N, C-alpha and C positions, 0 to 999 in steps of 0.2 A: 550411200543409202543407209538409213537408220534401221533399228529393230522394228519390224512391221507390226502394226496394231491390227486390233481387231477396231348502196344507193344507186343510182343510175351511173353508167359509165361516164367518166369525165371527158373522155376523148383525148387524154394526155398520151403522148407517145415519146417521152424522153428516153434516151438510151441509158441503160445501166452499165453495160459493158458489151462490146461487140454490137450485135444487132438485137439485143434484148429489148422488149417492148413493155412499157408500164401500162397496166390496166387500172381502171377506176376501182373505188372501194367495194362496190357491189360485186363486180366480177371477181375481185380478190377474195371476198368472203365466200363466194360460190366455189372458188377453187379449193379453199380450205375445207368447206363442207363436203366437197366431192371426193376428198381423200378416202380411199377405201382400204382399210387396213386388213391384211390377212391375219394379223395377230388377234387372238381371242383369249379371253380368260380361260384358265385351265378347266377342263370338263371332267377330268379324272381325279377323284379324291384319293390321296395316297393311303394305301393299306400295306405298310412295310413290315409289319410284325411277322416273324417266322411262323410257319404253320404249327398247329397243335398236332401231337402224335396220338395214335390210338392207345398205345400201351402206357397209359398214365393211370396211376392207382392211388386211391385213398389219401388225397390231399384235401379232403373235405373241409377240415377245420381251417386250413390256411387259405383255401379258395374263398370260403365264406367270409373270413376276416378281410381279405383283400377286397372283396366285393363291397362289404359294408363300409369300409374306410373310404373307398373310392366314391361310393354314393354320397357319403356324408360330406366329403370335401367338395363334391360337385354341387351339392345343395347350398353350400356356403357362398357360391358365386365368386370365390377367390381361387387363384391358382394353387393347386395342391401338390404336395411332394410325398411320395412313399418310397422308403428305402428298404429293399428286400435283400437281406444278407444271408450268407451261408457258404459252406465249403465249395470249392470247385468240383463240379460234377454232381451236386446235390439236386439240381433241377430248377434253379431259379428262373432262368429264361423260359423254360417250359411251363412253369406255374403261371407266368404272366400270359403266355400264349393260350393256355387253357382258359384263363379268365376272359380273355378277349373273345375266344371262340364260343364260350358258354354263356357269359353274362351280358355281352354287348349285343343286344338285339337291335334291329333297325330303329326301334323307337327310343332305345337308350344308348345309341352309339354316339360317337363324337363327330359332329358334322364337319369339323376342320380336318379330319383324317387321323390316321395312326402313323406316326413317324418312329423310325427305329435306327439306332446306330450302336455299333460295338466299338467302344473306344480303344479296345486292345489292338484293333487292326491298324490304327494310325498312330499308335503310341511311339514316341521316341524319347530316349533319355528319361524314361519314367513318366513323361507328361503326355496326356491325351491331346489329340488335335481337335480342340473345341471349335476353333474358327472354321476348320474344314467340315466339321459336323454341321455347323450352322449353315454353311454354304450348301451342303447337301439337302438340308431341310428346306431352305428357301427355294432351291430349284424345284424340289418336289411340290412345293406349295405354289409354284407358277411364276416365281421371280425370274425374269429374263436375265441372261448372263451379262448384258450390257449395263444392267442396273444393279449388279451385285456390288455391295460396298466392299472396300478393300480391307478394313481392319476389324478386329474382334468387336470393339465397342459399337461400331456402326452396324455390323451384322446383328449383334444382339438387339439393338434398338429396332431395326427393321423387322426382326423375327417377332418381337413383341407387338409391333404395329400390325403385322399380318395376322397374328393369332388373337387379336384383340376382340373380334366380333363373333368368332366361331370357336366353340370348345374343341380343343385339339389334345389328343393323347400322344405323349412323347415317352418312348421307352429307351433308356440308356443302359447298355450292358457294360459290365466290367469297369465301373468307375473306381478310382482309387482315392480321389480327393474331392472335398466339397467344392473347391474352386473350379474344377472342371465340369461341375454339374450346374451351378447357379445360372450361367448364361443360357442354358437350355430350357429353363422354365417358361412355359407358354403364358401369355397374359391371361387367357382363360382356358381352363381345362386341367390336365393332370400330367405330372411327370412321375414316372415309375423308374427307379434306379436299382440296378442289381450290383452287388459288390461283395467281395469276400470279407470285407469289414463292414461295420455298421455305419460308417461315416458320421460319427457323433456330432461333428460341427454343424451338420444340416439340421439338427434338432433346434438350434437357435433360430432357424428360419421357419420353424413349425412343422418340419418333416415328421412323418409318422413311421416308426420302424417296425418291420416284421422280420423276425429271425426264422429262417427255414432250416430245420434240423434234418439229419439223415432219416431215412425211413426206419420206423421201429420194426421189431421182428414180425409182427402180424402184417404190416403193410408190405414189407419186403417179401414175405412169403406169398402174399397175394400177387405181387408182380411176377415172382418165379412161377407160380401156378398158371400164369397166362401161357407159358410155353412148356411147362412140364407138370402134368397133372398126377401121374401115377407114382412118382418117386416118393421115397420116405420123407416124412416131415423132418426127421433129424438131419437129413442131408440138406434140405431146403434151409433149415435154420442155420446150419453151419455155413452155408454159402452166403446168406445174408450177413452174418457176423464177419465173415472173411472179407466181404466187400464193403464193410463198414456202413451198410445201409445206403450206399450211393447208387442212385439209379443208373448213372453212366456205366459204372463197373458191372452192375447186374445185367444190363442189356448186352454188354460186350460178351459176358459169359453165355448169355442166351443165344447169341448169334454163333458163338463157337460150338455150342452143343447142337444147334440146328443143322450144322454141316456134318455132325457126327451122331446120327440117330442111334447108333449102337451103344453109345456111352450114356451113363447115368449121371445124376447130380453128384453122387458119391465120387465118380471118376473125376468130375470137374473139381471137387473139393481136394481130391488127392493131387491133381495136377497143379493146383495152386499152392500146394505145400502148407496146408492148414496147420499142421502140427507145430511148426516153428515160425509162424509169421505173425508177430504182434502188429496190429494196425497202429500207425503213428497218430499223433494228436490231430493232424489236419487231414487224415485219410490218405496221404500220399503213398504210403507203403502198400496198402491194399490195392489201390488203383494201379500202381506200377506192376504189381504181380499179375493182375487181371490183364493189363495191356501187354505184358510180356507174353502171356499165354495166347492172347488174341493175335499178336504179331507172329508168333511161331506157327500159328495155324493158317496163315495166309499163303496162297500160292506165290511162286517166286516173282512173277511180274507185279503183283500187288505189294510184296515186300519192297521191291525196288522203288515203287512210287512212294511208299511210306517213308523210306529212307531219304528219297529226294525231298520230300516235304521238310524233313529235318535239316537238310542242307540249305534250304532256301533262306536268304536273308529276310524275306518278307513273310506274309501270313497266308496268301492265297496262291492257287495254282490253276492253270488252264491246261486243256488237252494239248495245245500246241507247244507249250513249254515242256510238258512231260515227254512229248515226242522228241524234242530237241536234245534232251539229255539221255535219250536212248531207252526209255521205258517201253517195253514191247506190249502190244495189244492194250493200248491205253484205255480204251472204253471198258474192257473187261476189268482192268485194274481199278479204275474209278468205281465200277459197279461193286467190286468186292469191298472196298473201303466204305462206300455208302451203306451197303447192306449190313456191314458189321458195326454201324454207328460210330465209325472212327473218323468220318468226314461228313460234311454237310454242304449242300448247294448254297451259294451266297446269292442273295437277291442283288442285282446290279443292273443299271440302265444301259450298260454297253452290250455289245453283241456276243462275245464268246461266253460260254458257261464257265463259271469259276467256282472253285471249291476251297473250303478251309476246314481244318480240324478244330475240334473243341480245344479251348486253351489248355486243358489238362492233357489232352492227347498230343498237342503240339510239343509240350515239354517232353513227352515220351519219345516222339519222333526224333527229337534232337539228341536224346540219349542213344537211340539206335544209330543215328548218323555218325556219332563219335566212334562207333565200332568199325567204321569203314577206314581203309588205309588213307593216309594223308594225301597221297597222290590222287586217289579217286575223288576225294572231297574237293581238291583243287580243280580237277578236271570238270566236275559238275559246276563249280562256280564260274569257270571259264565259259562253259556252254551257256549257262544262264545269262552271263554278262553279254555274250555275243548275241543271244536271242533278243534281249531288251535293247541293245544298241541298234540293231537293224530295225526292229519293230518301231522304236521311237523315231528313227530317221524317216521311215515311211509315213508315220503319223504327222511329222513336222511338215513334210512336203504337201500332204493332203490339206492340212489346216491353213498353212501360210502360203502355199503355192510354190511351184517349181522355180519361180523367178527370185525367190529369196536368196541373198548372198550367203553361202555356206562355206566353211573352211574344210569340212570333212568330205571325203569321197562318198558317192552314193552307196547304199547298202549292197552287199554282194548277193544277197538272197531275196527273192520275191516274197510277197506276202503269202502266196500259196505254198511256197517252200517252207516258210516259217511255221505255218499252221495248216498242215494238210487236212482237208476235209471240213475245216471250220474257219471261216474268215474272221480275222481279228476285227476288221473294220473295212468299209467300202467307200466312204467319202469323208469329207472334212468334219462334218458333225459327229459321225461315229468315231472318227479318230480322236477327237477331243474328249469324247466320253470314255474311250478306252484309256487314254492317258490319265484321266481323272480317277477312273476306277483302279488303275495300277499305281496311283501316286505313292501310297505307302510302300509298296514293293520297290518302286524305282528309287525312292530315297534310301531305303534299307540297302539296296544293291549298290548305290553310289558309295555309301559308307564302307561296305564290305570290299568293293573294288578298290577304293582308295587305300584301305588297309593292306590289300594284296599288291599295291603299286601297279595296278592295271591302269596306268595313267592316260593313255590314249582313249580308252573307253570312257573314262570319267569325264574328260572335257568334252568329248563328242556327245555323250548323253546330255550334259548340261546344255550344249548348243541346241540340241533337238528339243529339250524340255522348255525352251522359251515359249513355245506355243501354248503350253499348259500353264506355266507360272504367270505369264502376263495375261493370257486370255481368261483365266479363271481367278486371277488376282491372288494367287498363293504366294504372296511376297515373302513371308517368313521362310517358307520352304525354299524359295529361290535364293535367299540369303545363305542358308545353310549349304545348299547344293553348290552354289558358285564359289563359296569359300573353298570347298573341296576341289572344284574345277580349276581355280587359280593355282593352287598348289600342284595339281597334276600337270597343268600346262607348263609350269615353271620347271618341274622335274624332267619334262620331255624336251625342254629347250625350245618350246614353241612360243615365241614372243607374240606371234599373231593370235594364237589361241588365248594367251593370257590377256591380251588387249580386249578380245571379245568377251571373255569371262568377266573382266572388270567392268566393261560397259553394261553387260546384262545385270551384274550385281548392283551397279549404280542405279539402274532403272528400278530395281526392287526397292532400294532405299527411297528413291524419288516417289515411287508409288505410295509409300507410307508417309510421305511428307518429311522424311529425315534428310533434308537437303545438305546439311553440313557433312553427314556421313557419306552421302553420294559424291560430294565434291572431293573428299579425301580419297575415296576409292578411285576416282578418275585421275587425281594428281599422281597416283602411283603408276598409272598407265602411260603418262607423258614420256618418261625416259625410254619406253619401249618403242615409241612410234618411229624413231629414226631407223630402227632395224626392221621395219615392216614395209614390204614392197607395195601392197595393195592400198591405194589411197582411200578406199571406201572405209577402211578401219579407222583412219584418222577422222573421216567424215562422221562416223558414228559417235566418236568421242566428242567432237565439237557439237553435234546435234544435242546430245544428252546434256552437255554443259550449258547449251543455250536454253534448253527446257528448264533447267534448274534456275538459271538467271531470270528467265521470264516469270517463273513461279515465285521467285524471291523479290520481285518488284524492281528488277534491273533490266528494263527492255532494251536500252541502248547496248548494254553488254551482250544481251541475247542476239540482237541484230548483227553485231560483229561476228559472233560465234556461228550463227546460222549461215552467214556469208561464207565463212571458211568451209563449212559443211557443203554448201552449194558448189564451191570451187572443186572440192574433192570428188563430188558426184559427177560434175561436168567433165572432169579429167578422165573418168572411167566410162563416160557416155552412158550413165545409168539414168534413163529417162524418168523412171519412177522416183529415184532419189532426187532428181532435179525438181520435180513437181513438189515433193514433200518439203524440201528445204525452202523453196519459193513460198509455199504456204506458211511455213514457220516464220520466214522473214516478214510476210504480211501480218501475221499475228503480232510480232515484235513492233512493227511500225505503228500499228493501231494503238498498242499499249503505250508507245512512246509519244503519242499525240501527233503522229504524222500520217493521217488517214489518206491524204491525197497520194502520197508516194506508195502507200500500201495498195491502193487501187491499181496503180500502174503495174506493180509486181504481180498482183493476183490476177489481173486480166491476162497477162502473158502466161502465167501458170495454168490458168483455166484452158487457154487455147492449146497448150502443150498436152494437158491431160486428155482433152477431147480428141486431139489428133492421134495420140498414142494408145487410145483405148483404156486409159487409166480412169475409168468412170467412177470408181469407188472414192476418188479424191474430190469429185465435183461438189457434193453436198458440203464438204468441209470448207472448200474454197468459197463457196457462195455464202456460207455463214459469216466468214470473216469479211467478205465484201459487204454484207448487210451491216455489220458493225461499223465498218469504215464509212459507209454512206450515212449511217445514223449519226456519227460524229460530225459529218459535214453538213448536218441539218438538211438532208435530202430524204425525208421520210417515205415519199412515194417510191423512189428508186430503191431504198433500203427494203421496203416491204416486198417489192418485186423479187429482189435477190433472196429474201428469206422464204418467200412462197416457193420459188424455184428449188431452193435447198430442201424444203419440206417435201416437195413432190418427188425429188430424186432420192432422198433418204428413205421415204416410204417405199418407193419402188424397189430399192436395194435392201430393204429390211434393216437399215441402220437406225435402230430405234432411239438410241441415245442422241444421234444427230437430229432426228425428227423432233425430239424433245427440245433440243437447242433452238432449232429453227422456229418452232411454234412459240417458244418462250420469247424470242426476239420480236416476232411478229405481233404477239400480244402486247408487248411494251410499246411498239410503234403505234398500234391501234389505239392504245390508251392515250398516248401523247397527242394524237390527232383527233381525239373524240370520235373515233370510228367504232361505234358501239356494236354494229353488226359483225364487223371483222373480229373484234375482241371476243365477242360471245362465241363466234365460230371457233376461234383458237382455243378458248378455255374448254369448250365442249369436246374438241378433238383431243386436248390434253387429258381430260378425264377418261376418255375412251382409251387413250394410249396407256395410262397408268393402270387401268383395270386389266388391260391386255398383258402388260409386263409384270403384273402381280405385286406392285410396290405400295398400293394403298388398299385398305379394307373396302369392301363393297359400299358404295355410296360416298367414299372419301374423295376429296378434291384437292388436298394439299400436294405440293410439289416437293418431294424429298430429294430431288436430284439437282446438283449444281448445273445451271444452264450455261456456264462458261464454255467457250469453244475449245 
């Protein structure tokens, strides 16, 4: 078994396969017209911008400039770019949030929605995950997962198509390079970028720069007076200077004092050590001092959570993860950090609440984590690794089903034990969202676990993450992860795990069209197969080799390889694997110009799928049957097979296969001059594309390959 995917009646009654009956053109058109899709265009316009806070003071000049520039760019009817630069903690994101909240009235809003991403969350080796950001934007704009392009260029093109007719606001936090910003510019609307540098290369693109300076003395004192009115002006001034005018630092001091009403601003200044604390050029020294003070003022359970965040390889934390590593009274600890503005809630489509610190605070949490004994830091990493290994295994089962062939043993803890009081996910759809929301954390954990030589956990995580990498087409992430998985399996002496890792890695290269690299990856698995007992692993390798051969224009080679994969699945009595490989053989035979033989194989595969309850394969088989019948110049029989595939795909919500089936049927209708059937197909295709979000309103182009 392979890696699992996601006019009047004429009175003709010729058999397509089995007892299928062919209907006339009018009846066929009526069947297409009667397809009732539950899929509908998105009704919720995304508003992803973090909320504006109440304690925001005196950025009148900057807000007015941002508003005027945005209005001018919008009036130009060209996509605009604004770069907002400033120190960490100076309030760049909040300035944009305030502009959105204050200036964007219903009449002046962006009808395409407000999209937001923090590139720091998915950053690896210094590079932002632009492809992942685009995938998130496209999903928010209604693009169905089955129609999500695989590579960055295709995602960029689709994003521009989707944003072509409705002004869209895109906000990108923590950009470091111009190259990671350019693909995120909407076709119409505005991109606002925040960065610690000015990204001068974007000026070539016409970007407008706004530099956000720290609060001056008057503005800083105004913020301080929000929470301390009676204290001396001299103390307020000293505090503003000590905090270098950074709102993040001033708010942290304000929360510290709020819990100590008996203390004055002078006490806060004294606690910070104002006499000998020169602020550094980037404000880091002053913020560190404030965060040191805020940390020392936390109760013990909140300190433990703070240190845990510093030990995490990733950027976000959930309550379940905090419980796993032994944080007591997690809800109280989370509340303490939220109240102290040391952590914020992350907007996410998955079920559990997740939290992340400001990037400046994260740096401080890591300094605090270093103060822990090495044995304790290692114990935390072990607990985090165990949590994610078990959770990902549960997610894999829910997404791909319990019948998927797996090398690892089932997880030892239930979902309820992993996250008491807050479910991580309850079904396959939620499990896939959870995996995607945790993607940055999972990749960071894989790197850390590999460095610590926790090899069993590394390859097991990779095995479970196939559901995410293949289902959401995160092929580059898959390549990095499975490189680590291969090395881990080799160190463990697990030839079977290495074979699986190499097969999943080859599938990632295959998904990107890098067929030569995929072949080389599989060649390295060949010597391992003699030492692997389970024939299904060799079947996986042969299947992937066959898919590469088929895509490379070598259908006869593919036919032979799929035959070997079929033998391997037959030997292990894997009914689903037998159906899949028979389907693959049918594809290869059609491509090789042997449609009659393909029909024989596909008819038997269809009967096996129906008898074994493998109904998800039926639309796929019928599509290839339609192609074979089309090659045999039997358009009526081919049309019947295509209609049946469309009906089954629609019923099972396999929308990419519905697209394939309707596309074939439209071709057949055109070749037989069946205008009503062709019109019905094209109308249903337009409805489908609107529903899956791949064309602008009123568009009719087909951006998706209709190959089976």
